[in-house]
C-alpha positions as CSV (number, residue, x, y, z in Angstrom):
1,X,112.3,144.7,99.7
2,X,109.1,142.9,99.0
3,X,106.8,142.3,101.8
4,X,107.1,138.7,103.2
5,X,103.6,136.7,103.8
6,X,103.7,134.4,106.5
7,X,102.2,131.0,105.0
8,X,102.8,128.7,107.8
9,X,103.7,129.8,111.5
10,X,105.6,128.0,114.3
11,X,102.6,125.9,115.6
12,X,101.4,125.0,111.5
13,X,105.0,124.1,111.0
14,X,105.2,121.6,113.9
15,X,102.0,120.0,112.8
16,X,103.2,119.4,109.2
17,X,106.5,118.2,110.8
18,X,104.0,115.8,112.8
19,X,102.0,114.8,110.2
20,X,104.8,113.9,107.6
21,X,106.3,112.0,110.4
22,X,103.4,109.7,111.2
23,X,103.2,109.2,107.5
24,X,106.8,108.2,107.1
25,X,106.2,105.7,110.1
26,X,103.0,104.1,108.5
27,X,104.5,103.7,105.4
28,X,107.5,102.2,107.1
29,X,106.0,100.5,110.0
30,X,107.9,97.0,109.4
31,X,111.2,98.5,109.6
32,X,113.5,98.6,112.1
33,X,115.9,101.0,110.6
34,X,115.3,104.0,108.2
35,X,117.9,106.4,106.9
36,X,116.7,109.9,106.8
37,X,119.1,112.2,104.4
38,X,118.9,116.0,104.7
39,X,119.9,118.0,101.5
40,X,122.1,121.1,102.8
41,X,121.1,123.1,105.7
42,X,117.4,123.2,105.9
43,X,117.0,119.8,104.6
44,X,119.1,118.6,107.3
45,X,117.4,120.5,109.9
46,X,113.8,119.2,108.8
47,X,115.3,115.5,108.7
48,X,116.6,116.1,112.3
49,X,112.8,117.3,113.5
50,X,111.5,114.4,111.7
51,X,113.9,111.8,113.3
52,X,113.1,113.1,116.7
53,X,109.3,112.6,116.1
54,X,109.8,109.4,114.5
55,X,111.6,108.0,117.4
56,X,109.2,109.3,119.6
57,X,106.3,107.7,117.9
58,X,107.9,104.4,116.9
59,X,110.4,101.8,117.6
60,X,112.0,102.8,114.1
61,X,115.7,103.7,115.0
62,X,116.5,106.7,112.4
63,X,119.9,107.3,110.9
64,X,120.5,110.9,109.8
65,X,122.7,111.9,106.9
66,X,123.3,115.1,104.9
67,X,123.9,115.5,101.4
68,X,125.8,118.7,100.4
69,X,125.5,120.2,96.9
70,X,125.5,123.2,94.8
71,X,122.0,123.7,94.6
72,X,122.2,126.5,91.8
73,X,124.6,124.1,89.6
74,X,124.5,120.6,91.1
75,X,126.2,119.6,87.9
76,X,129.0,121.5,88.1
77,X,130.0,119.6,91.4
78,X,129.8,116.0,92.9
79,X,127.5,115.8,95.8
80,X,128.9,114.7,99.1
81,X,127.2,112.8,101.5
82,X,128.6,112.2,105.1
83,X,127.5,108.6,105.2
84,X,129.1,105.3,104.0
85,X,127.7,103.2,101.5
86,X,127.4,100.6,104.3
87,X,125.0,102.8,106.2
88,X,122.4,102.8,103.7
89,X,122.9,99.8,101.7
90,X,119.6,97.8,101.5
91,X,117.8,100.2,104.0
92,X,114.9,102.4,103.4
93,X,116.2,105.9,102.5
94,X,114.3,109.1,102.7
95,X,115.5,112.4,101.0
96,X,114.7,115.5,102.7
97,X,114.6,118.9,101.6
98,X,112.7,122.0,102.5
99,X,111.2,123.3,99.1
100,X,110.5,121.4,95.7
101,X,110.7,124.1,93.1
102,X,111.8,122.5,90.0
103,X,113.1,119.2,91.2
104,X,116.9,119.7,90.5
105,X,118.0,119.3,93.8
106,X,116.2,116.0,94.6
107,X,117.1,114.6,91.4
108,X,121.0,115.2,91.7
109,X,120.7,114.2,95.3
110,X,119.1,111.0,94.2
111,X,121.8,110.0,92.2
112,X,124.1,109.0,95.0
113,X,122.1,106.4,95.5
114,X,121.6,104.9,92.3
115,X,124.3,102.4,92.2
116,X,123.6,101.0,95.7
117,X,120.7,98.5,96.3
118,X,118.2,100.0,98.5
119,X,114.9,98.7,99.9
120,X,113.0,101.9,99.0
121,X,114.1,105.5,98.1
122,X,111.4,108.1,98.9
123,X,111.3,111.9,99.2
124,X,110.2,114.3,102.0
125,X,109.5,118.2,101.2
126,X,108.0,120.5,103.7
127,X,106.6,122.8,100.7
128,X,106.0,121.7,97.1
129,X,105.6,124.7,94.7
130,X,104.5,122.6,91.8
131,X,107.1,123.8,89.2
132,X,108.8,120.4,88.4
133,X,111.1,120.4,85.6
134,X,112.7,117.1,86.1
135,X,110.8,113.9,86.6
136,X,110.8,113.7,90.2
137,X,108.1,114.1,92.8
138,X,107.9,114.0,96.5
139,X,106.2,111.3,98.3
140,X,105.5,113.3,101.5
141,X,104.6,116.6,101.2
142,X,103.8,119.2,104.0
143,X,101.9,121.7,101.7
144,X,101.5,122.0,98.3
145,X,101.6,125.8,97.1
146,X,101.1,126.9,93.8
147,X,103.0,129.7,93.0
148,X,104.5,132.0,90.2
149,X,108.1,131.5,89.2
150,X,108.7,135.2,90.4
151,X,107.6,134.4,93.9
152,X,110.1,133.1,96.3
153,X,109.4,130.5,99.3
154,X,111.6,130.8,102.3
155,X,111.6,128.3,105.2
156,X,112.8,129.3,108.3
157,X,113.5,126.9,110.9
158,X,116.0,128.2,113.3
159,X,115.1,131.9,114.1
160,X,112.6,133.1,116.6
161,X,110.4,133.7,113.5
162,X,110.3,130.2,112.3
163,X,107.7,129.6,109.7
164,X,107.2,129.5,105.9
165,X,107.3,132.7,104.0
166,X,106.1,133.7,100.5
167,X,108.0,136.9,99.1
């Protein structure tokens, strides 16, 4: 197996989450409520971490949602969200994922919100690999990392070895 290189350790990961939370707060300072929607498992974990910091540093009430979709073939199945339209209609919505690779996951996840009026739709990722194949970018980026297409980024937000790894 290929050796993993630690890109961000536990403390650096927390610093990125704190910085991203402050940026989200600063860009939405006049909002009373925002909705952060995590994409699948790691996006949802990151969304909850952002929520905790935002609610600690501000008076913004954060609603957390989750989108589940087939990340390999998002066009094969409809993405499912655990929120009702009234939970995000006319609000600031921030899509959250761990890694932006090609943009496919973010673009298919954003499709859910295209038929609903929103105040603003933004995206946040912990790591941007700079390999976009779709016309979507992240508004908030923890770390931009130019990698080869053969390299893999693994974000571990749950085990004792929390961090970002390149293999």
